[in-house]
matplotlib code that plots the C-alpha trace (Angstrom):
import matplotlib.pyplot as plt

x = [131.5, 134.3, 135.6, 132.1, 132.3, 135.7, 134.2, 131.5, 134.2, 136.2, 133.2, 132.1, 132.2, 129.4, 127.5, 125.8, 124.3, 123.7, 120.4, 119.4, 116.2, 114.6, 111.4, 112.4, 115.3, 115.4, 117.3, 117.6, 119.4, 116.6, 113.9, 111.2, 109.7, 106.1, 104.6, 102.0, 100.7, 100.3, 104.1, 104.5, 101.7, 103.8, 107.1, 109.0, 112.0, 112.7, 113.1, 114.1, 111.0, 108.6, 108.5, 104.9, 103.1, 100.0, 97.6, 99.2, 98.8, 95.0, 94.9, 96.7, 94.3, 91.4, 92.9, 93.1, 94.2, 97.3, 98.1, 98.0, 100.1, 102.8, 103.0, 103.1, 106.0, 107.8, 107.5, 106.5, 108.7, 107.1, 108.7, 106.0, 107.1, 106.1, 105.4, 102.0, 100.1, 100.6, 97.1, 98.1, 101.4, 99.6, 97.0, 99.7, 101.7, 98.7, 98.4, 102.0, 104.0, 107.0, 106.5, 109.3, 108.3, 110.3, 111.0, 110.1, 109.5, 109.1, 105.4, 106.2, 105.3, 108.3, 108.7, 111.2, 113.2, 113.1, 114.4, 116.1, 118.2, 121.8, 121.5, 124.1, 122.4, 119.0, 120.5, 122.3, 119.1, 117.1, 119.7, 119.8, 116.2, 117.0, 115.7, 117.3, 118.4, 118.3, 119.9, 118.7, 121.0, 119.1, 119.0, 118.7, 122.4, 123.0, 121.6, 121.3, 122.2, 125.4, 126.5, 127.3, 126.9, 128.1, 131.0, 129.0, 132.1, 133.2, 129.7, 129.3, 132.8, 132.3, 128.9, 130.1, 133.2, 130.9, 128.7, 131.7, 132.9, 129.5, 129.3, 126.3, 125.7, 123.4, 121.9, 122.4, 119.8, 121.3, 118.9, 119.1, 121.6, 124.3, 123.8]
y = [-44.5, -42.1, -42.9, -42.0, -38.6, -38.2, -38.9, -36.3, -33.8, -34.7, -33.6, -30.5, -28.6, -31.0, -31.6, -28.3, -29.6, -32.8, -33.7, -36.5, -38.4, -40.1, -40.5, -38.5, -36.2, -32.5, -29.6, -27.6, -30.5, -33.0, -34.3, -36.2, -39.3, -38.9, -42.0, -40.3, -36.8, -36.7, -36.8, -33.9, -32.0, -32.2, -31.3, -28.7, -28.1, -26.8, -29.2, -28.9, -30.7, -33.7, -36.8, -37.9, -40.4, -39.6, -40.8, -38.5, -35.6, -36.4, -36.5, -33.2, -31.6, -32.7, -31.0, -27.2, -26.9, -29.1, -27.1, -23.9, -25.4, -26.6, -23.2, -21.3, -23.4, -22.8, -26.4, -25.7, -28.1, -31.4, -34.4, -36.6, -40.2, -41.6, -38.6, -36.9, -35.5, -31.9, -30.8, -31.9, -30.1, -26.9, -27.1, -27.5, -24.7, -22.4, -23.3, -22.2, -25.4, -26.1, -29.6, -31.8, -34.9, -38.1, -39.4, -43.1, -43.3, -41.2, -40.6, -38.3, -34.6, -32.4, -29.9, -27.2, -29.5, -33.3, -36.2, -39.0, -42.1, -42.0, -42.1, -39.8, -39.8, -38.9, -36.2, -34.6, -34.7, -33.1, -30.5, -29.6, -28.7, -26.3, -28.6, -28.6, -32.1, -33.9, -37.4, -39.9, -42.7, -45.3, -49.0, -50.8, -50.0, -52.6, -56.1, -58.3, -57.4, -55.4, -57.3, -55.0, -56.3, -53.0, -50.9, -47.7, -45.5, -46.6, -46.2, -42.8, -41.8, -42.7, -41.0, -37.8, -37.6, -37.8, -35.1, -32.9, -33.3, -32.3, -29.3, -30.5, -29.7, -31.7, -31.8, -35.1, -36.9, -39.6, -42.2, -43.4, -46.0, -43.4, -41.4]
z = [75.0, 75.4, 71.9, 70.6, 72.4, 70.8, 67.4, 67.9, 68.9, 65.8, 63.7, 65.6, 62.3, 61.1, 64.3, 65.3, 68.5, 70.4, 72.1, 74.5, 73.9, 76.9, 78.8, 81.9, 81.0, 81.6, 80.2, 77.0, 75.4, 76.1, 73.9, 75.9, 74.3, 75.5, 76.9, 79.2, 79.0, 82.8, 83.1, 80.7, 82.5, 85.7, 84.0, 86.0, 83.7, 80.2, 77.4, 73.7, 72.6, 72.7, 70.5, 70.1, 67.9, 65.7, 68.4, 70.9, 68.4, 68.3, 72.1, 72.3, 69.8, 72.0, 75.1, 74.7, 78.3, 77.6, 74.5, 76.6, 79.3, 77.0, 75.1, 78.4, 79.6, 76.3, 75.1, 71.4, 69.5, 68.5, 66.7, 65.2, 65.0, 62.6, 60.5, 60.4, 57.5, 56.2, 57.4, 61.0, 60.7, 59.5, 62.3, 65.0, 63.5, 63.7, 67.3, 68.0, 67.7, 65.5, 64.1, 62.8, 61.0, 61.7, 58.2, 58.1, 54.4, 51.2, 51.9, 54.8, 54.5, 54.3, 57.3, 57.8, 60.1, 60.0, 61.9, 59.9, 60.5, 59.7, 55.9, 54.3, 50.9, 52.3, 54.5, 51.6, 49.5, 52.3, 53.1, 49.4, 49.7, 52.6, 55.3, 58.8, 59.6, 63.0, 62.9, 65.4, 66.6, 68.4, 69.6, 66.2, 65.7, 68.5, 68.2, 71.3, 74.9, 74.8, 71.8, 68.9, 65.3, 63.8, 64.8, 65.4, 65.5, 62.0, 60.6, 62.2, 61.2, 57.5, 57.3, 59.0, 56.8, 53.8, 55.2, 55.9, 52.3, 51.1, 53.4, 55.4, 59.0, 61.3, 64.7, 66.5, 68.7, 70.9, 72.3, 75.9, 74.7, 74.3, 77.6]

ax = plt.figure().add_subplot(projection="3d")
ax.plot(x, y, z, "-o")
ax.set_aspect("equal")
plt.show()
């Protein structure tokens, strides 16, 4: 893990910021993966944003009091995983939220900021369109219990070096795996 932190430090000219993704984290560097709106309702700290699925978007839109509560607490950034349609993005934007689609395929609506997996070619393409990129590193990089099939540091090092040479900057989201 310390070698991974060293790798992030090595590319601090490419990695603008690092966020934690979890179910119960707190802080400006935290993105909460929403599993239950009642937990978010009782949240007593600031967070960078919420990761929600399309069904949770529907539930949120049916609960104006929850929308008001989130906006009053300054929680206005939503990451939709998997991505949601452009009409939903526009509706949430009009309500006061900043929506970031999590790109799971080419059929996803482009938003000003997006979350993608570590795919240097996709990142360069999206950055060329003026999109802000958040890269999510998560469990599929590891197969089995504690048994790595990939050397994450070498994969990450190669991709970040390619992004550096292309002049691309990213935000990094580290799943609970990397905390």
